[in-house]
C-alpha positions as CSV (number, residue, x, y, z in Angstrom):
1,X,-54.7,99.5,-138.2
2,X,-52.2,97.7,-140.4
3,X,-51.7,99.2,-143.8
4,X,-51.7,96.4,-146.3
5,X,-50.9,98.9,-149.1
6,X,-47.6,99.8,-147.5
7,X,-46.7,96.1,-147.3
8,X,-47.4,95.7,-151.0
9,X,-45.3,98.7,-151.8
10,X,-42.5,97.3,-149.6
11,X,-42.6,94.0,-151.3
12,X,-42.6,95.5,-154.8
13,X,-40.5,98.6,-154.7
14,X,-37.1,99.5,-153.4
15,X,-36.7,100.0,-149.7
16,X,-33.8,100.2,-147.2
17,X,-34.8,96.9,-145.6
18,X,-34.9,95.1,-149.0
19,X,-31.5,96.6,-149.9
20,X,-30.1,95.0,-146.8
21,X,-31.4,91.6,-147.9
22,X,-29.9,91.9,-151.3
23,X,-26.3,91.0,-150.4
24,X,-27.5,87.9,-148.5
25,X,-29.5,86.7,-151.5
26,X,-26.6,87.4,-153.8
27,X,-24.2,85.6,-151.4
28,X,-26.5,82.5,-151.3
29,X,-26.7,82.4,-155.1
30,X,-22.9,82.8,-155.5
31,X,-22.2,80.1,-152.9
32,X,-24.6,77.7,-154.5
33,X,-23.2,78.1,-158.1
34,X,-19.5,78.9,-157.5
35,X,-18.6,77.8,-154.0
36,X,-17.6,79.8,-151.0
37,X,-14.2,81.1,-152.1
38,X,-15.3,83.5,-154.9
39,X,-17.9,85.0,-152.6
40,X,-15.4,85.6,-149.8
41,X,-13.1,87.5,-152.3
42,X,-16.1,89.7,-153.3
43,X,-17.3,90.2,-149.7
44,X,-13.8,91.3,-148.5
45,X,-12.3,93.2,-151.4
46,X,-10.1,95.5,-149.3
47,X,-9.0,93.1,-146.6
48,X,-7.8,89.6,-146.1
49,X,-10.4,86.9,-145.4
50,X,-10.7,85.6,-141.9
51,X,-7.9,83.4,-140.8
52,X,-8.5,79.6,-141.1
53,X,-9.0,77.6,-138.0
54,X,-5.8,76.0,-137.0
55,X,-7.3,73.4,-134.8
56,X,-8.9,71.5,-137.7
57,X,-6.1,69.0,-138.4
58,X,-5.3,68.3,-134.7
59,X,-9.0,67.6,-134.2
60,X,-8.9,65.1,-137.2
61,X,-5.9,63.3,-135.8
62,X,-7.4,63.1,-132.4
63,X,-10.6,61.8,-133.8
64,X,-8.7,59.1,-135.8
65,X,-6.8,58.0,-132.7
66,X,-10.0,57.8,-130.6
67,X,-11.8,55.9,-133.4
68,X,-8.9,53.4,-133.8
69,X,-8.9,52.7,-130.1
70,X,-12.6,52.3,-130.1
71,X,-12.4,49.9,-133.0
72,X,-9.7,47.9,-131.3
73,X,-11.9,47.6,-128.2
74,X,-14.9,46.6,-130.2
75,X,-12.8,44.0,-132.2
76,X,-11.4,42.6,-129.0
77,X,-14.7,42.7,-127.1
78,X,-15.7,39.3,-125.7
79,X,-17.8,37.6,-123.1
80,X,-14.8,36.0,-121.3
81,X,-14.1,36.4,-117.6
82,X,-11.6,39.2,-116.9
83,X,-8.8,36.8,-116.1
84,X,-9.2,35.0,-119.4
85,X,-9.8,38.2,-121.4
86,X,-6.5,39.7,-120.2
87,X,-4.5,36.8,-121.5
88,X,-6.4,36.8,-124.8
89,X,-5.7,40.5,-125.4
90,X,-2.0,39.9,-124.8
91,X,-2.1,36.9,-127.2
92,X,-3.9,38.9,-129.8
93,X,-1.4,41.8,-129.7
94,X,1.5,39.3,-130.0
95,X,-0.3,37.6,-132.9
96,X,-0.9,40.9,-134.7
97,X,2.3,42.9,-134.1
98,X,4.4,41.1,-131.5
99,X,3.1,43.3,-128.7
100,X,4.2,46.5,-130.4
101,X,7.4,45.3,-132.1
102,X,5.8,45.4,-135.5
103,X,6.6,41.7,-136.2
104,X,4.1,38.9,-135.6
105,X,5.1,36.7,-132.7
106,X,3.2,33.4,-132.8
107,X,5.2,31.7,-130.0
108,X,4.3,34.4,-127.6
109,X,0.7,34.4,-128.8
110,X,0.5,30.7,-128.3
111,X,1.9,31.1,-124.7
112,X,-0.8,33.6,-123.8
113,X,-3.6,31.6,-125.4
114,X,-2.5,28.5,-123.5
115,X,-2.4,30.5,-120.3
116,X,-5.9,31.7,-121.2
117,X,-7.1,28.1,-121.5
118,X,-5.7,27.4,-118.0
119,X,-7.5,30.4,-116.6
120,X,-10.7,29.3,-118.4
121,X,-10.5,25.9,-116.7
122,X,-9.9,27.5,-113.3
123,X,-13.0,29.7,-113.5
124,X,-15.1,26.7,-114.8
125,X,-16.0,27.9,-118.3
126,X,-18.3,25.5,-120.2
127,X,-16.0,23.4,-122.5
128,X,-18.6,23.4,-125.2
129,X,-19.2,27.2,-125.3
130,X,-18.2,29.2,-128.3
131,X,-15.8,31.1,-126.1
132,X,-14.0,28.1,-124.8
133,X,-13.8,26.2,-128.1
134,X,-12.9,29.4,-129.9
135,X,-9.9,29.7,-127.6
136,X,-9.0,26.1,-128.4
137,X,-9.2,26.8,-132.1
138,X,-6.9,29.9,-131.6
139,X,-4.4,27.5,-130.0
140,X,-4.7,25.2,-133.0
141,X,-4.1,28.1,-135.4
142,X,-0.9,29.1,-133.6
143,X,0.3,25.5,-133.7
144,X,-0.4,25.4,-137.5
145,X,1.4,28.7,-138.1
146,X,4.4,27.3,-136.2
147,X,4.4,24.1,-138.1
148,X,3.4,22.0,-135.1
149,X,0.7,20.0,-137.0
150,X,0.6,17.0,-134.7
151,X,-0.1,19.3,-131.7
152,X,-2.8,21.0,-133.6
153,X,-4.3,17.7,-134.6
154,X,-4.4,16.5,-131.0
155,X,-6.3,19.7,-130.0
156,X,-8.8,19.4,-132.9
157,X,-9.4,15.8,-131.9
158,X,-10.1,16.9,-128.3
159,X,-12.6,19.4,-129.5
160,X,-14.3,17.0,-131.8
161,X,-14.5,14.2,-129.2
162,X,-16.2,16.7,-126.7
163,X,-18.8,17.7,-129.4
164,X,-19.6,14.1,-130.4
165,X,-20.0,13.0,-126.8
166,X,-22.3,15.8,-125.9
167,X,-24.4,15.4,-129.1
168,X,-24.7,11.6,-128.5
169,X,-25.7,11.7,-124.8
170,X,-28.4,14.4,-125.3
171,X,-26.9,16.9,-122.9
172,X,-27.3,19.7,-125.4
173,X,-30.6,21.6,-125.6
174,X,-32.4,21.0,-128.9
175,X,-32.4,24.7,-129.7
176,X,-28.6,24.7,-129.5
177,X,-27.9,21.6,-131.5
178,X,-27.8,23.1,-135.0
179,X,-25.1,25.6,-133.9
180,X,-23.1,22.9,-132.1
181,X,-23.3,20.5,-135.1
182,X,-22.1,23.4,-137.3
183,X,-19.0,23.9,-135.2
184,X,-18.5,20.2,-134.8
185,X,-18.4,19.7,-138.6
186,X,-16.0,22.5,-139.1
187,X,-13.6,21.0,-136.6
188,X,-14.1,17.5,-138.1
189,X,-13.3,18.8,-141.5
190,X,-10.1,20.4,-140.2
191,X,-9.1,17.2,-138.5
192,X,-9.7,15.1,-141.6
193,X,-7.6,17.5,-143.7
194,X,-4.7,17.1,-141.4
195,X,-5.0,13.3,-141.2
196,X,-5.6,12.8,-144.9
197,X,-1.9,12.8,-145.8
198,X,-0.8,10.5,-143.1
199,X,-3.7,8.2,-142.2
200,X,-6.6,8.6,-144.7
201,X,-8.4,5.6,-143.4
202,X,-8.6,7.0,-139.9
203,X,-9.6,10.4,-141.3
204,X,-12.3,8.8,-143.4
205,X,-13.9,6.8,-140.5
206,X,-13.6,9.8,-138.1
207,X,-15.3,12.1,-140.5
208,X,-18.1,9.6,-141.2
209,X,-19.2,9.7,-137.5
210,X,-19.7,13.5,-137.6
211,X,-21.6,13.3,-140.9
212,X,-24.0,10.7,-139.6
213,X,-24.8,12.8,-136.5
214,X,-25.6,15.8,-138.7
215,X,-27.7,13.8,-141.1
216,X,-29.7,12.2,-138.4
217,X,-30.6,15.7,-137.0
218,X,-31.7,16.8,-140.5
219,X,-33.8,13.7,-140.8
220,X,-35.5,14.5,-137.5
221,X,-36.6,17.9,-138.8
222,X,-38.4,16.8,-142.0
223,X,-40.2,13.6,-142.9
224,X,-39.4,13.9,-146.6
225,X,-35.7,14.3,-145.9
226,X,-35.8,11.4,-143.4
227,X,-37.0,9.1,-146.2
228,X,-34.4,10.6,-148.6
229,X,-31.5,10.2,-146.1
230,X,-32.5,6.7,-145.0
231,X,-32.8,5.5,-148.6
232,X,-29.9,3.1,-149.2
233,X,-30.8,2.0,-152.7
234,X,-28.0,1.1,-155.0
235,X,-26.8,3.1,-158.0
236,X,-29.2,3.2,-160.8
237,X,-28.2,2.1,-164.3
238,X,-29.7,5.2,-166.0
239,X,-28.3,8.3,-164.6
240,X,-30.3,11.5,-164.8
241,X,-30.7,14.8,-163.1
242,X,-34.1,15.6,-161.7
243,X,-33.8,19.3,-161.1
244,X,-37.0,21.4,-161.0
245,X,-35.8,25.0,-160.5
246,X,-39.5,26.2,-160.0
247,X,-40.1,23.7,-157.2
248,X,-38.1,24.4,-154.1
249,X,-39.5,23.0,-150.8
250,X,-38.7,25.8,-148.3
251,X,-39.2,23.4,-145.4
252,X,-36.7,21.0,-146.8
253,X,-34.2,23.7,-147.6
254,X,-34.5,25.2,-144.1
255,X,-34.0,21.8,-142.5
256,X,-30.3,21.7,-143.6
257,X,-29.5,25.1,-142.0
258,X,-27.3,26.4,-140.5
259,X,-24.8,23.7,-141.3
260,X,-25.7,22.8,-144.9
261,X,-22.4,23.9,-146.4
262,X,-20.3,22.3,-143.7
263,X,-22.1,19.0,-144.1
264,X,-21.8,18.9,-147.9
265,X,-18.1,19.9,-147.7
266,X,-17.6,17.1,-145.2
267,X,-19.3,14.6,-147.5
268,X,-17.1,15.7,-150.4
269,X,-14.0,15.3,-148.2
270,X,-15.3,11.8,-147.3
271,X,-15.6,10.9,-151.0
272,X,-12.1,12.2,-151.6
273,X,-10.7,10.1,-148.8
274,X,-12.5,7.0,-150.3
275,X,-10.7,7.7,-153.6
276,X,-7.4,8.1,-151.7
277,X,-7.9,4.7,-150.0
278,X,-8.8,3.0,-153.3
279,X,-12.5,2.5,-152.5
280,X,-14.0,4.0,-155.7
281,X,-17.3,2.2,-155.0
282,X,-17.9,4.0,-151.7
283,X,-16.8,7.3,-153.3
284,X,-19.3,6.9,-156.1
285,X,-22.1,5.9,-153.8
286,X,-21.3,8.9,-151.6
287,X,-21.1,11.4,-154.5
288,X,-24.3,10.2,-156.2
289,X,-26.2,10.5,-152.9
290,X,-24.7,13.9,-152.2
291,X,-25.7,15.2,-155.6
292,X,-29.2,14.0,-155.1
293,X,-29.4,15.7,-151.7
294,X,-28.1,18.9,-153.2
295,X,-31.2,19.2,-155.4
296,X,-33.3,19.3,-152.1
297,X,-31.0,21.6,-150.2
298,X,-31.3,24.8,-152.2
299,X,-27.9,24.7,-154.0
300,X,-27.3,26.7,-157.1
301,X,-27.7,24.8,-160.4
302,X,-24.0,25.3,-161.2
303,X,-22.9,23.6,-158.0
304,X,-25.3,20.6,-158.6
305,X,-24.0,20.2,-162.2
306,X,-20.4,20.3,-161.1
307,X,-21.1,17.7,-158.4
308,X,-22.7,15.4,-161.0
309,X,-19.7,15.9,-163.3
310,X,-17.6,14.5,-160.5
311,X,-19.7,11.4,-160.5
312,X,-19.0,10.9,-164.2
313,X,-15.3,11.5,-163.6
314,X,-15.3,8.8,-160.9
315,X,-16.8,6.3,-163.3
316,X,-14.0,7.2,-165.8
317,X,-11.4,6.6,-163.1
318,X,-13.1,3.3,-162.2
319,X,-13.0,2.3,-165.9
320,X,-9.2,3.0,-166.0
321,X,-8.5,0.9,-163.0
322,X,-10.6,-2.0,-164.3
323,X,-8.7,-1.9,-167.6
324,X,-5.4,-2.1,-165.6
325,X,-6.9,-5.1,-163.8
326,X,-7.9,-6.6,-167.2
327,X,-4.3,-6.4,-168.5
328,X,-3.0,-8.0,-165.2
329,X,-5.4,-10.9,-165.5
330,X,-4.4,-11.5,-169.1
331,X,-0.8,-11.8,-168.1
332,X,-1.9,-14.3,-165.4
333,X,-3.7,-16.2,-168.2
334,X,-7.0,-15.7,-166.2
335,X,-9.3,-15.3,-169.2
336,X,-12.5,-15.3,-167.2
337,X,-11.5,-12.5,-164.8
338,X,-9.9,-10.5,-167.7
339,X,-13.2,-10.7,-169.5
340,X,-15.2,-9.7,-166.4
341,X,-12.9,-6.7,-165.9
342,X,-13.3,-5.7,-169.5
343,X,-17.1,-5.8,-169.2
344,X,-17.1,-3.8,-166.0
345,X,-14.7,-1.2,-167.6
346,X,-17.1,-0.8,-170.5
347,X,-20.0,-0.4,-168.2
348,X,-18.2,2.3,-166.2
349,X,-17.4,4.2,-169.4
350,X,-21.0,4.0,-170.4
351,X,-22.1,5.3,-167.0
352,X,-19.6,8.2,-167.3
353,X,-21.0,9.1,-170.7
354,X,-24.6,8.9,-169.2
355,X,-23.6,11.4,-166.5
356,X,-22.0,13.8,-168.9
357,X,-24.9,13.6,-171.4
358,X,-27.4,14.1,-168.5
359,X,-25.7,17.3,-167.6
360,X,-25.6,18.6,-171.2
361,X,-29.3,17.8,-171.6
362,X,-30.1,19.6,-168.3
363,X,-28.2,22.7,-169.4
364,X,-30.1,22.8,-172.7
365,X,-33.4,23.0,-170.8
366,X,-32.3,25.8,-168.5
367,X,-33.5,29.4,-169.0
368,X,-30.9,31.5,-170.9
369,X,-30.0,33.5,-167.9
370,X,-29.0,30.4,-165.9
371,X,-27.2,28.9,-168.9
372,X,-24.9,31.9,-168.9
373,X,-23.8,31.4,-165.3
374,X,-20.0,30.8,-165.0
375,X,-20.2,27.5,-163.2
376,X,-22.9,26.2,-165.6
377,X,-20.7,27.1,-168.6
378,X,-17.7,25.4,-167.0
379,X,-19.7,22.2,-166.3
380,X,-20.8,22.2,-169.9
381,X,-17.3,22.6,-171.2
382,X,-16.0,19.9,-168.8
383,X,-18.7,17.4,-169.9
384,X,-18.0,18.0,-173.6
385,X,-14.3,17.4,-172.9
386,X,-15.2,14.2,-171.0
387,X,-17.3,12.8,-173.8
388,X,-14.4,13.7,-176.2
389,X,-11.9,11.8,-174.1
390,X,-14.2,8.7,-173.9
391,X,-14.7,8.8,-177.7
392,X,-11.0,8.9,-178.2
393,X,-10.6,6.1,-175.7
394,X,-13.0,4.0,-177.7
395,X,-11.3,4.8,-181.0
396,X,-14.1,7.1,-182.3
397,X,-11.6,9.6,-183.7
398,X,-13.9,11.8,-185.7
399,X,-16.4,12.2,-182.9
400,X,-13.6,12.8,-180.4
401,X,-12.1,15.5,-182.6
402,X,-15.4,17.4,-182.8
403,X,-16.1,17.1,-179.1
404,X,-12.6,18.2,-178.0
405,X,-12.6,21.2,-180.3
406,X,-16.0,22.2,-179.0
407,X,-14.8,21.8,-175.4
408,X,-11.8,24.0,-176.2
409,X,-14.0,26.6,-177.6
410,X,-16.3,26.6,-174.6
411,X,-13.3,26.7,-172.2
412,X,-11.9,29.7,-174.0
413,X,-15.3,31.4,-173.7
414,X,-15.3,31.1,-169.9
415,X,-11.5,31.6,-169.5
416,X,-11.0,28.1,-168.3
417,X,-7.3,27.9,-169.2
418,X,-6.5,24.5,-167.6
419,X,-9.3,22.9,-169.7
420,X,-8.0,24.7,-172.8
421,X,-4.6,23.2,-172.3
422,X,-6.0,19.7,-171.6
423,X,-8.2,19.8,-174.8
424,X,-5.2,20.9,-176.9
425,X,-3.1,18.1,-175.5
426,X,-5.7,15.5,-176.4
427,X,-6.1,17.0,-179.9
428,X,-2.3,16.7,-180.3
429,X,-2.5,13.0,-179.3
430,X,-5.4,12.5,-181.8
431,X,-3.4,14.1,-184.6
432,X,-0.5,11.7,-183.9
433,X,-2.8,8.7,-183.8
434,X,-4.4,9.7,-187.1
435,X,-0.9,10.2,-188.6
436,X,0.2,6.7,-187.5
437,X,-3.0,5.2,-188.9
438,X,-2.3,6.9,-192.2
439,X,1.1,5.3,-192.2
440,X,-0.4,1.9,-191.7
441,X,0.5,1.3,-188.1
442,X,-1.9,-1.2,-186.5
443,X,-0.8,-1.1,-182.9
444,X,-1.3,2.3,-181.4
445,X,-0.6,3.1,-177.8
446,X,-3.0,5.7,-176.5
447,X,-2.0,7.4,-173.3
448,X,-5.3,8.0,-171.6
449,X,-5.6,11.3,-169.7
450,X,-6.4,11.7,-166.1
451,X,-9.9,13.2,-165.7
452,X,-9.9,15.6,-162.8
453,X,-12.3,15.1,-159.9
454,X,-12.9,18.4,-158.1
455,X,-13.5,17.4,-154.5
456,X,-11.5,19.9,-152.5
457,X,-13.9,21.2,-149.9
458,X,-14.3,25.0,-149.8
459,X,-13.2,26.4,-146.5
460,X,-15.7,28.6,-144.7
461,X,-14.9,32.1,-143.6
462,X,-12.1,31.7,-141.1
463,X,-13.4,34.6,-139.1
464,X,-16.4,32.6,-138.1
465,X,-14.1,30.2,-136.2
466,X,-12.1,32.9,-134.5
467,X,-13.5,34.0,-131.2
468,X,-12.2,37.5,-130.7
469,X,-10.1,38.0,-127.6
């Protein structure tokens, strides 16, 4: 029979077995508190510790090599046929390190990518597939890196034409259309950027086609957006921002996906092209509409405010052009047209002020957390500056001084150095004007500043356009 008393004695008092366990317990405690080295010195006082394993570093190097190779294979993994994939891998190696020379070789990379396209045509790859168009975009990128912009532009046009044709004739399954539209808009934006410097009118008309296709698809997904997009009402006299941050229609927001950013970037580019071709009216109509749509597409409040600031800036630009026209008509002794231009210029300045004031009013109503967002603070500083410039333009010097100083202070607070310099420049002009007035000069020439319009589209992540070879 088992003697429980002997067990209790064993657990309490000293015994040979317990003595054997003591070093193990001591070792565990020492390792936990001091690490392994102190314990090894105590455990082997009269002899050297066991030799270190010499295979550790070779194993680490071997693991690194295997991992690097595996990463390269994963990076270059693709769904291309073997004939095409072989060319793409050679092109990728040439693009990265010249095929082992350590220097990028875009000419050789272009050669292999073009050969890959030929192989893709031979095996009958779908010209609308991500793999095929991704290879075409790779070719365009090599052309761009080599400075062959015209060749790149021709390839971009070829891709865009194929997309538009397929989207127009209904040959694309509806489930695939959002993805195809997204890629189409990216290519269209690239094409317009290249054409903007040489033929802005062609770039403008070409981009419009791609925007209309995307907008019609959005309208087909949501009745509320269909009414919004089809609304062709003219610009309102009283400009306001109707932003309800607590009311976001999830169905409306989802309808713009996945190409929301591409579409709005394309519309901004279209507005910029309208400005470049002298069509300020079309630019204004586009930008006002775009800003209104942004309130229904889930954009951040800062982005919406900056968009509406651009509307005000465009009105200011329009006022400047109308004033130039007014002076020209006066020289021609055309009093009627000069008076009309003067009235339209004043109306444009009033509209610009309305836009800037609407933004400032909206910011005041925002929760404190949103008011502190960087883009919101920048928009507030820009609008204050815009109102100061308009006041100076109208000869309201005291008001202009207060607004320009306030804008400079806000710009410093958000580290907006360009705006700080612009505000200081206008304050210097104001000081000179006031000094001339004090000296009794009646005729004062005021050099009106250029108010910036921030319409440069943000490029999406380039990696999304690169199909890996």
